[in-house]
C-alpha positions in Angstrom: 0.0 0.0 0.0 1.0 3.6 -0.7 0.4 6.4 1.8 -1.2 9.4 0.1 -2.3 12.9 0.8 -5.1 15.0 -0.7 -3.7 17.7 -2.9 -6.9 19.1 -4.2 -10.5 18.8 -5.2 -11.5 20.0 -8.7 -14.2 20.0 -11.3 -13.9 18.1 -14.5 -15.4 19.4 -17.8 -18.6 17.6 -17.0 -18.8 19.5 -13.7 -18.1 16.3 -11.7 -15.9 16.6 -8.6 -12.5 14.9 -8.6 -10.4 14.4 -5.6 -6.6 14.3 -6.3 -4.4 12.0 -4.3 -0.6 11.8 -4.5 1.9 9.7 -2.7 3.3 11.2 0.5 6.7 9.8 -0.3 7.3 10.5 -4.0 10.9 9.3 -3.8 9.7 5.8 -2.8 6.4 5.7 -4.6 6.8 7.8 -7.7 5.4 11.1 -8.7 1.8 10.1 -9.7 -1.7 11.5 -9.1 -4.7 9.3 -8.5 -8.0 11.1 -9.6 -11.1 9.8 -7.8 -14.5 11.0 -9.0 -16.8 11.9 -6.0 -20.1 13.6 -5.4 -20.6 17.3 -4.8 -21.6 16.9 -1.1 -18.7 14.6 -0.4 -16.3 17.1 -2.1 -17.6 19.9 0.2 -17.3 17.7 3.2 -13.7 16.8 2.4 -12.8 20.5 1.7 -14.4 21.5 5.0 -12.2 19.0 6.8 -8.9 19.7 5.1 -9.3 23.5 5.1 -10.3 23.4 8.8 -13.4 25.5 8.2 -16.6 24.8 10.1 -20.1 24.4 9.1 -23.1 25.9 10.9 -24.4 22.5 11.7 -22.6 19.2 11.9 -22.2 17.3 8.6 -22.6 13.5 8.5 -18.9 13.0 8.8 -18.8 15.3 11.9 -21.6 13.2 13.4 -19.6 10.0 12.7 -16.5 11.5 14.3 -18.5 12.5 17.5 -20.1 9.1 17.7 -16.8 7.3 17.4 -15.4 9.5 20.2 -18.3 8.7 22.5 -17.9 5.0 21.8 -14.1 5.2 22.6 -13.3 4.3 19.0 -10.9 6.0 16.7 -10.0 5.9 13.0 -6.6 4.3 12.6 -6.5 4.5 8.8 -8.4 4.8 5.6 -7.6 2.4 2.7 -8.6 2.6 -1.0 -8.4 -1.1 -1.7 -9.4 -1.9 -5.2 -11.2 -0.9 -8.4 -14.2 -2.9 -9.7 -15.4 -2.0 -13.2 -14.2 1.6 -12.7 -15.6 2.0 -9.2 -13.2 2.6 -6.3 -13.7 0.7 -3.1 -12.4 1.7 0.3 -12.5 0.7 3.9 -12.1 2.4 7.3 -10.1 0.7 9.9 -11.1 1.5 13.5 -9.5 0.9 16.8 -12.2 0.1 19.3 -12.3 -1.2 22.9 -13.3 -4.6 21.4 -10.2 -4.5 19.1 -9.7 -3.5 15.5 -12.7 -3.3 13.2 -12.9 -2.7 9.5 -15.8 -1.3 7.5 -16.4 -1.0 3.8 -17.0 2.6 2.6 -17.0 4.8 -0.4 -13.6 6.4 -0.8 -15.1 9.9 -0.5 -16.8 9.1 2.8 -13.7 7.3 4.1 -11.4 10.3 3.2 -13.9 12.8 4.6 -14.0 10.9 7.9 -10.2 10.4 8.0 -9.5 14.0 7.2 -11.5 15.1 10.3 -9.3 12.9 12.6 -6.0 13.2 10.7 -6.0 9.5 9.9 -3.5 8.3 7.3 -4.9 7.4 3.8 -3.5 4.5 2.0 -4.0 3.3 -1.6 -3.4 -0.3 -2.8 -0.4 -0.5 -5.2 -2.7 -2.2 -7.8 -5.1 0.7 -7.7 -2.4 3.3 -8.3 -0.9 1.1 -11.1 -4.3 0.9 -12.8 -5.7 4.4 -12.3 -2.8 6.6 -11.4 -1.5 9.2 -13.9 2.0 10.7 -14.1 2.1 13.9 -12.1 3.5 15.7 -15.1 0.1 15.4 -16.7 -1.0 17.7 -13.9 1.4 20.2 -12.4 0.8 20.3 -8.7 2.2 22.9 -6.3 3.5 21.6 -3.0 1.2 23.9 -1.1 -1.2 22.1 1.1 -4.2 20.0 0.8 -6.7 22.3 -1.1 -4.8 23.4 -4.1 -1.9 25.3 -5.6 0.2 27.7 -3.6 -0.4 31.4 -4.0 2.4 33.3 -5.7 2.8 34.5 -9.2 -0.7 34.7 -10.7 0.5 33.9 -14.2 2.2 30.7 -13.0 -0.9 29.7 -11.1 -3.1 30.4 -14.2 -0.8 28.2 -16.3 -1.0 25.4 -13.7 -4.8 25.7 -13.7 -4.9 25.8 -17.5 -2.6 22.7 -17.7 -4.9 20.9 -15.2 -8.0 21.8 -17.2 -6.3 20.4 -20.4 -5.7 17.2 -18.5 -9.3 17.0 -17.3 -10.5 17.8 -20.9 -8.7 14.7 -22.1 -9.4 12.3 -19.3 -12.6 10.2 -19.0 -13.6 8.2 -15.9 -13.9 5.1 -18.2 -10.1 5.5 -18.9 -9.6 4.0 -15.4 -11.6 0.8 -15.9 -9.5 -2.3 -16.0 
């Protein structure tokens, strides 16, 4: 498994949300990006967590976090385990008073929950091999979880334009085995 970090959430040309994951250790695991298509509400929930902004009322993942705390359980890790006909599958691994427990989940829900508790996110090697793209297809700034670093506006515009060109050419069906 490869440990990853969330480097951004974007919209593709069809206005579908894409979460971008990249290996935490690019020296060991290569410079690749794993795009995972997710729903709009899940994208918002992930962004709320990684940007540290609050919401006026608890979101579903906030509720899960509170419930786990009350039950003396914690998220030890999130794993994106496999692809099945173009659909990503994940699981959440919990530490509980009764011992470790594993639950199947959508990757977006698992990442949204994990982001709230700073749990590590891991991706199976086979998933990255099948669905990952070289990071030079998308230039990513090393700036934090939500997107490119601020700086030269022209450089940022070029990075955005390059990413849009990548999204224009990519199709979720490209990642089917």
